[in-house]
C-alpha positions as CSV (number, residue, x, y, z in Angstrom):
1,M,0.6,-2.5,38.0
2,R,-2.1,-2.1,35.2
3,K,-1.5,-3.8,31.9
4,L,-1.2,-1.3,29.1
5,G,-2.2,-1.9,25.4
6,L,-0.4,0.1,22.7
7,V,-1.9,0.7,19.3
8,G,1.5,0.7,17.6
9,G,3.0,0.4,14.2
10,T,1.8,3.9,13.1
11,G,4.7,4.2,12.7
12,P,7.1,1.5,13.7
13,E,10.0,3.8,14.8
14,A,7.8,5.6,17.3
15,T,6.5,2.3,18.6
16,V,10.1,1.3,19.5
17,L,10.5,4.6,21.3
18,Y,7.4,3.9,23.4
19,Y,8.5,0.4,24.2
20,R,11.9,1.5,25.4
21,G,10.6,4.6,27.2
22,L,8.0,2.6,29.1
23,I,10.6,0.0,30.3
24,A,12.9,2.8,31.5
25,G,10.0,4.8,33.1
26,V,8.7,1.8,35.0
27,A,12.2,0.8,36.1
28,K,12.8,4.3,37.5
29,I,9.7,4.1,39.7
30,K,9.5,0.4,40.5
31,G,13.2,-0.7,40.3
32,P,15.4,-2.2,37.6
33,E,13.8,-5.7,37.8
34,A,10.2,-4.3,37.2
35,L,8.9,-4.4,33.7
36,P,5.6,-3.0,32.4
37,K,2.8,-5.5,31.6
38,L,2.3,-4.6,27.9
39,S,0.6,-5.8,24.7
40,I,1.1,-4.1,21.3
41,E,-1.3,-4.3,18.4
42,S,0.7,-3.3,15.4
43,L,-1.1,-1.4,12.6
44,S,0.0,0.3,9.4
45,P,0.6,4.1,9.1
46,F,-0.2,3.8,5.4
47,E,-3.6,2.5,6.0
48,V,-4.2,5.3,8.5
49,F,-3.1,7.8,5.7
50,E,-5.5,6.2,3.3
51,F,-8.5,6.6,5.6
52,C,-7.5,10.2,6.2
53,A,-6.9,11.0,2.5
54,A,-10.4,9.6,1.8
55,H,-11.9,11.7,4.7
56,D,-13.2,8.4,6.1
57,L,-13.1,9.1,9.8
58,T,-15.7,6.3,10.4
59,G,-13.4,3.8,8.8
60,L,-10.4,5.1,10.7
61,T,-12.3,4.9,14.0
62,D,-13.4,1.3,13.3
63,Y,-9.8,0.4,12.3
64,L,-8.4,1.7,15.5
65,L,-11.3,0.4,17.7
66,D,-10.7,-3.1,16.4
67,A,-7.1,-2.8,17.6
68,I,-8.2,-1.5,21.0
69,N,-10.8,-4.3,21.3
70,N,-8.0,-6.9,20.6
71,L,-5.8,-5.3,23.3
72,A,-8.7,-5.5,25.8
73,A,-9.2,-9.1,24.9
74,A,-5.5,-9.7,25.6
75,G,-6.0,-8.3,29.1
76,A,-5.0,-4.7,28.7
77,E,-6.6,-2.5,31.3
78,C,-5.9,0.8,29.5
79,A,-4.6,1.8,26.1
80,A,-2.8,4.5,24.1
81,L,-2.4,5.5,20.5
82,T,1.3,5.9,19.6
83,A,0.7,8.3,16.6
84,G,-0.4,11.9,16.5
85,T,-2.6,11.5,13.5
86,T,-4.7,8.8,15.0
87,H,-5.7,11.3,17.8
88,L,-7.9,12.9,15.1
89,V,-10.6,10.4,16.3
90,F,-9.5,10.1,19.9
91,D,-12.7,11.5,21.4
92,E,-14.9,9.1,19.5
93,L,-12.6,6.2,20.4
94,A,-12.7,7.2,24.1
95,T,-16.5,7.0,24.1
96,R,-16.6,3.6,22.5
97,A,-13.5,1.8,23.8
98,P,-14.0,-0.9,26.4
99,I,-11.0,0.3,28.4
100,P,-9.7,3.8,29.3
101,L,-7.5,5.7,26.8
102,V,-4.7,7.9,27.9
103,S,-4.4,11.0,25.6
104,M,-1.2,12.3,24.0
105,L,-2.9,15.7,23.6
106,D,-3.5,16.2,27.3
107,A,0.1,15.5,28.2
108,T,1.5,17.8,25.5
109,R,-0.9,20.7,26.3
110,N,-0.1,20.5,30.0
111,E,3.6,20.8,29.2
112,A,3.0,23.9,27.0
113,Q,0.8,25.4,29.7
114,A,3.6,24.9,32.3
115,G,6.0,26.7,30.0
116,G,3.7,29.8,30.0
117,V,3.6,30.1,26.2
118,S,0.8,31.7,24.2
119,T,1.5,30.6,20.6
120,V,2.9,27.3,19.4
121,G,3.6,25.9,16.0
122,L,2.4,22.4,14.9
123,L,4.3,20.1,12.6
124,G,3.0,16.7,11.6
125,T,1.3,14.8,8.9
126,A,-0.9,16.9,6.5
127,F,-3.9,15.3,8.2
128,T,-2.8,16.5,11.6
129,M,-1.9,20.0,10.4
130,N,-5.1,20.5,8.4
131,S,-7.2,19.3,11.4
132,D,-8.1,21.2,14.5
133,F,-7.8,18.6,17.2
134,F,-4.5,19.9,18.6
135,A,-5.9,23.5,18.4
136,R,-9.1,22.6,20.3
137,S,-7.1,20.8,23.0
138,F,-4.6,23.7,23.4
139,A,-7.4,26.3,23.4
140,K,-8.5,24.9,26.8
141,A,-5.3,26.4,28.2
142,G,-5.6,29.6,26.2
143,I,-2.8,28.6,23.8
144,K,-3.0,29.3,20.1
145,V,-1.8,26.6,17.6
146,V,-0.6,27.7,14.2
147,V,0.6,25.6,11.2
148,P,2.8,26.3,8.1
149,S,1.6,27.3,4.7
150,A,-0.2,24.7,2.5
151,E,3.0,24.4,0.4
152,K,5.1,23.6,3.4
153,I,2.5,21.2,4.7
154,A,2.8,19.2,1.5
155,V,6.6,19.1,1.8
156,I,6.4,17.8,5.4
157,Q,3.8,15.2,4.5
158,K,6.0,13.8,1.7
159,M,9.0,13.7,4.1
160,I,7.1,11.8,6.7
161,A,5.5,9.3,4.3
162,T,8.5,8.6,2.1
163,E,11.4,9.0,4.6
164,L,10.6,9.0,8.3
165,E,8.0,6.3,8.4
166,H,10.8,4.1,6.9
167,G,13.4,5.2,9.4
168,I,15.2,7.3,6.8
169,V,16.7,10.6,8.1
170,K,18.2,13.0,5.5
171,E,20.2,16.1,6.3
172,V,18.5,18.1,3.6
173,S,15.1,17.3,5.1
174,Q,16.3,18.3,8.5
175,Q,17.5,21.6,7.1
176,Q,14.1,22.1,5.4
177,L,12.3,21.6,8.7
178,V,14.6,24.0,10.5
179,S,13.9,26.6,7.8
180,I,10.1,26.1,8.1
181,I,10.3,26.6,11.9
182,K,12.4,29.8,11.4
183,E,9.7,31.2,9.1
184,M,7.0,30.4,11.7
185,V,9.0,32.2,14.4
186,A,9.4,35.3,12.2
187,E,5.9,35.4,10.6
188,Q,3.6,33.7,13.2
189,G,5.5,34.4,16.5
190,I,5.7,30.8,17.7
191,E,7.4,30.2,21.0
192,Q,7.6,26.4,20.8
193,V,6.9,23.8,18.1
194,I,4.9,20.6,18.6
195,L,6.4,17.6,16.9
196,G,2.9,16.3,16.1
197,C,4.0,13.3,14.2
198,T,5.7,10.8,16.5
199,E,8.4,10.1,13.8
200,L,9.6,13.8,13.8
201,P,11.8,13.3,16.9
202,L,14.0,11.2,14.6
203,I,15.0,14.3,12.8
204,L,14.3,17.3,15.1
205,N,15.2,18.2,18.7
206,D,15.9,21.2,20.9
207,T,19.5,21.5,19.7
208,L,18.5,21.8,16.0
209,S,15.2,23.8,16.4
210,P,15.2,27.6,16.6
211,V,12.6,27.3,19.4
212,P,12.0,24.5,22.0
213,C,10.4,21.4,20.8
214,L,7.2,20.0,22.4
215,D,7.9,16.3,21.8
216,P,4.6,14.4,22.7
217,V,6.4,11.0,22.9
218,P,8.3,11.3,26.2
219,L,5.4,13.4,27.6
220,H,2.9,10.7,26.7
221,I,5.2,8.0,28.0
222,S,5.5,9.7,31.3
223,A,1.7,10.0,31.6
224,L,1.4,6.4,30.7
225,V,4.0,5.3,33.3
226,N,2.2,7.3,36.0
227,Y,-1.1,5.8,35.0
228,I,-0.1,2.1,35.0
229,T,2.0,2.3,38.2
230,S,-0.4,4.4,40.3
């Protein structure tokens, strides 16, 4: 089994989901006594936000690359980013990293393509929604990615930074997100919604959402389990 390195902490709640999901996924394939070989380099989501707010993609890339280099030095044979926003610089990282990186975007796009959809909504941090890296990835499968209005993007960013990154889930925020998705269904014709921040599954799921959720976390975990056990 390959040793996996996770760039975690961005945010902490999602890192816990990855850790638990990887353990369960490996056990399902290899048996209950099998555990993944794993190292985690824990970073700060707030430092990531600072790099993004300053449009310092070089600084963000170097920050994440240092973490990947540390994971490689700890024996990791492949690595993954546990946050949607950090995939903003995934392509650059993949060319410079000393070990292979497994993309969240590929796993999520493949699931949308299998569902036969043509238009999906994207929720996430402001930096994710205002960037085109999800759209470029999904365009390879002929799928259009749309985002909410600038006003709604600001609301979601504040919710993520001040609540979800701290593990806080408020019913009023949940209702706001459901309302935003309903607007996107009515006005933009979305058929699914991408939970493009890995903290969003804390507050949204298929039961609550007016359209099916594309949750990158379990999709990414499944791809990682397949990679490290193959």
